[in-house]
C-alpha positions as CSV (number, residue, x, y, z in Angstrom):
1,M,34.3,-23.4,-12.1
2,G,32.5,-24.6,-9.0
3,A,29.0,-24.4,-7.6
4,P,27.5,-20.9,-7.6
5,P,27.8,-19.1,-4.3
6,T,24.8,-19.7,-2.0
7,N,24.1,-16.0,-1.8
8,S,23.6,-15.6,-5.6
9,A,20.4,-14.0,-6.7
10,R,19.1,-17.2,-8.2
11,H,19.4,-19.0,-4.8
12,R,17.9,-16.3,-2.6
13,T,14.5,-16.9,-1.1
14,F,12.3,-13.8,-1.2
15,R,9.2,-13.7,1.0
16,P,6.5,-11.0,0.7
17,T,6.2,-8.7,3.7
18,P,3.2,-9.7,5.8
19,P,0.5,-7.1,6.3
20,T,0.8,-5.0,9.4
21,C,-0.7,-6.8,12.3
22,T,-1.0,-5.5,15.9
23,G,-1.4,-7.4,19.1
24,G,-5.0,-6.1,19.2
25,D,-5.5,-7.7,15.8
26,L,-4.2,-11.0,17.0
27,I,-6.5,-11.1,20.0
28,T,-9.5,-9.8,18.0
29,Y,-9.2,-12.0,15.0
30,E,-7.5,-15.1,16.3
31,G,-7.9,-15.2,20.1
32,W,-11.3,-13.9,21.0
33,G,-13.2,-16.6,19.3
34,A,-10.8,-19.3,20.5
35,L,-11.3,-18.1,24.1
36,A,-15.1,-18.3,23.7
37,R,-15.5,-14.5,23.3
38,P,-15.0,-13.5,27.0
39,Q,-16.6,-10.2,27.7
40,T,-13.5,-9.0,29.5
41,L,-11.8,-8.8,26.0
42,R,-14.8,-6.9,24.5
43,P,-13.2,-3.4,25.1
44,L,-10.0,-4.4,23.4
45,V,-11.9,-6.0,20.5
46,D,-14.0,-2.8,20.1
47,K,-11.0,-0.5,20.2
48,T,-9.1,-2.6,17.7
49,E,-12.1,-2.6,15.3
50,A,-12.3,1.2,15.6
51,Y,-8.6,1.5,14.9
52,N,-9.0,-0.7,11.7
53,D,-12.1,1.1,10.5
54,R,-11.6,2.5,7.0
55,A,-13.1,5.8,8.1
56,A,-10.5,6.1,10.8
57,T,-7.8,5.3,8.3
58,R,-9.0,8.0,6.0
59,R,-9.1,10.6,8.7
60,G,-5.4,10.0,9.2
61,D,-4.8,10.4,12.9
62,R,-5.2,7.0,14.5
63,K,-2.8,7.7,17.3
64,P,-5.5,8.3,19.9
65,L,-7.1,5.0,18.9
66,A,-3.7,3.2,19.2
67,D,-3.1,4.8,22.6
68,S,-6.5,3.4,23.8
69,I,-5.5,-0.1,22.6
70,V,-2.3,0.1,24.5
71,T,-4.1,1.3,27.7
72,E,-6.6,-1.5,27.4
73,A,-3.9,-4.1,26.8
74,G,-2.1,-2.8,30.0
75,R,-5.3,-3.3,32.0
76,L,-5.7,-6.8,30.6
77,L,-2.1,-7.7,31.4
78,A,-2.5,-6.6,35.0
79,G,-5.3,-9.2,35.4
80,P,-5.5,-13.0,35.1
81,W,-4.7,-14.6,31.7
82,P,-6.6,-15.8,29.9
83,P,-9.2,-13.4,31.1
84,L,-12.2,-14.8,32.9
85,G,-15.7,-14.3,31.6
């Protein structure tokens, strides 16, 4: 007999799937404070928080909210990074 194959069930590493995270979430919850909360990011933070609001989730159609995040992200990407002020 030899060593068990490395792809056997006992040797596999299973990792839980991380929760869904958007780029807006990353900026809102990790980057905004680290960048000293620049007001130029405030619209993205507000739109992300609206998208993640439980009431919005219950209503079901968050696509318009997602579209507004994408539009704001495009505006930010067209300017200097990190955003000033």
